[in-house]
N, C-alpha and C positions, 0 to 999 in steps of 0.2 A: 520387551516393555514397550509400550506406544509411547511416541513423543507427541506431546500437546501443543496445538498450535491455537491462538486466538487471534481473530483478523479483524482489526479496526477499518471501518468504512464510513465516509460521510455522505455519500452518493447513490449511485444506482446499483454498485456492487457486482458489476460485470467481472472484475478479476477476482473478487472473492469466490464468485461462483466457478471461474475457471479452476481456482485452486481446489475448492471442494471437489469438483470433477476429476481431477488430477490425481488427487489422494484417496478417492472412494474406494479403490481395490486393494490399498496398500495398508496392510494391518499394523505396520510400524509407526504410522502417522494418523492422528485423529485431530480434526478440526473441532475443538470444542466449543467455540462459541464465536459470534459476531458480537463485535462492541460499535455501537454509533453514538455520535452527540447529536444526531438530527432526528426529531421525532418523524418527519416525513420521508425520511432517506428511503430509496428504493430497495437497499440492501435488507431491509425490514420483511419486506414481502419476499424477497429472494430466501432469507433465513426460513420463514414459515414453509415454503414449497420445498426447499433442500432438507428439511428436518433438522437445522443447526439452531439451537436456542440463540437468542439475540437478545442483548442488555442494550436499553436504550437509556442513557445517562445525561445528567446536566453539569454545569460547572461546580455546582457545591459537591457532587458525589467525587469529582476529580479531585478538587482541592481537599477535601477532607481525608482523602487515602481510600475511600471506599472501592474506587475502581482498582486501584494497586491491590487490594486486599482479596477482590473477587479473582484477579488474576493469579494470585498465590494459591487461592482455595482451588481453584481450577487445574494446580499443578503444570501452569504453564511452561512449556519450554522455549518457545519462540512466539514473539508478537510481530506481526506483520500489519503492516500499513499498506493498505489498498484504497488509495483515494481518501485517506483521512486528512483534514485539512487543518487540524489544531496543532500547535506546537506540544511536544511531549514534555513533560514536566521532568526536570533533572531528578526528581526521586525514582522515577520509572527506569532513567537511564542508568541510575545508580543500582538499582534491584536487578536489573536484567543487562548487564554490560554485554556488548556483542550479541545481544539477543533479541534486538528490535531492529527490524528491518523495513525499508521503504522502497516503494518505486516511484520515479519522478519521470513524468512525460517529456524529458530533454537530456540531451549530452551535458551533465553538470560538469563544470561549474558554470556553463551558459545557461541562463534563463532560470537561475533558481531563486529561493529566497523567500521571504514572506510575501503572500498575494499571487506567487507565481504556481499556477496550478490549473489544469484543464486547459480550457480554450484561451485563458490569459497567456498561457505559454506558447500554445499554437500560434496565436496572433503574433507574438513576439518574434516567433521564427521566421514567418512570412514577411513581417515588417523590416526586419534586419536584414533580409535577402539571404538568409542562410541556406547552403546548398545541401545541408544534412540536417537531420534530427535524429531523435532516437529514444532509447530510456536508458536510465542509470538506476541500477539496484544497489542501494548503500545502507550501512549501519546508520543508525538514528544517534544523534546527540543531542544536547540542547538547544541547538540553533537549526534554523530551516536548511534543510538540503547540504550541509557541510560535514556529515559524516564520511567516514572512509568508504571510498568505491568498492563494491563487490564484482560488479559486473556493468558493462555498457554493451548496447547493440545500436547499430545506425541503419538509416533508410535515407536515400535521396530525396531532396525536395527540389521539385521542379519549379522554373520561374513562374508557371502558370498555375501552381497550386495554391488553393485556398486552405485557410486555417482549418477546414473542415476536412479536406483532403489529407492535411498533415495528421489530424487527428485519426483518422481511419488507419494510416499507415503506422503510427506509432501503436496503436491498440493491438494491431496484429503482433506486434513485436512484444507487447505487454502479454498477450496470451500465451504466446509461445514459450517465452524465456522466464516468466516470473516464477511458475510453479518447479520448475526443473532447478533453477537456481535455490528455492527454497529446500527442495528435496538435499540439494548438494551441502547446504548448511546444516543439515541435521543428521548427515553422515558421519 
């Protein structure tokens, strides 16, 4: 029996594509849909190219329960946030306890919380003079970046690194570890 994953993304969808490619030959896992709250997100084009149905939704669909109902209808086993920038409603957390995972581009609890995503995080790492950064994969609760940590991986940050350098180093970790950690959660 196949385990169904729904991936939420607000941006380009590079992690979403890595996850699709990782599970493409594995019959036990199926990426059933991408969901995005951004009508101009790059993940929409990735979905077309990869043959993954993509749902674009607005705040009304989220508030009304329509998005949650779609996930139930898709027989979703795991919800993966891959660059999704909105706070997950408590109703979703209740409906999918320890079945919603996020990847954060820093070593939580550092550089987490509302507004801390993408280059905002990498700039903060450089501005703080941090000597390392990395990724945190965690369960989602009803607060930004405060769910139980599942996995962390780190990379060195040199004194001469720019935020763009840190972003590239962190993205390597994201692409390497996120799909494998998702697979562990499903086994």
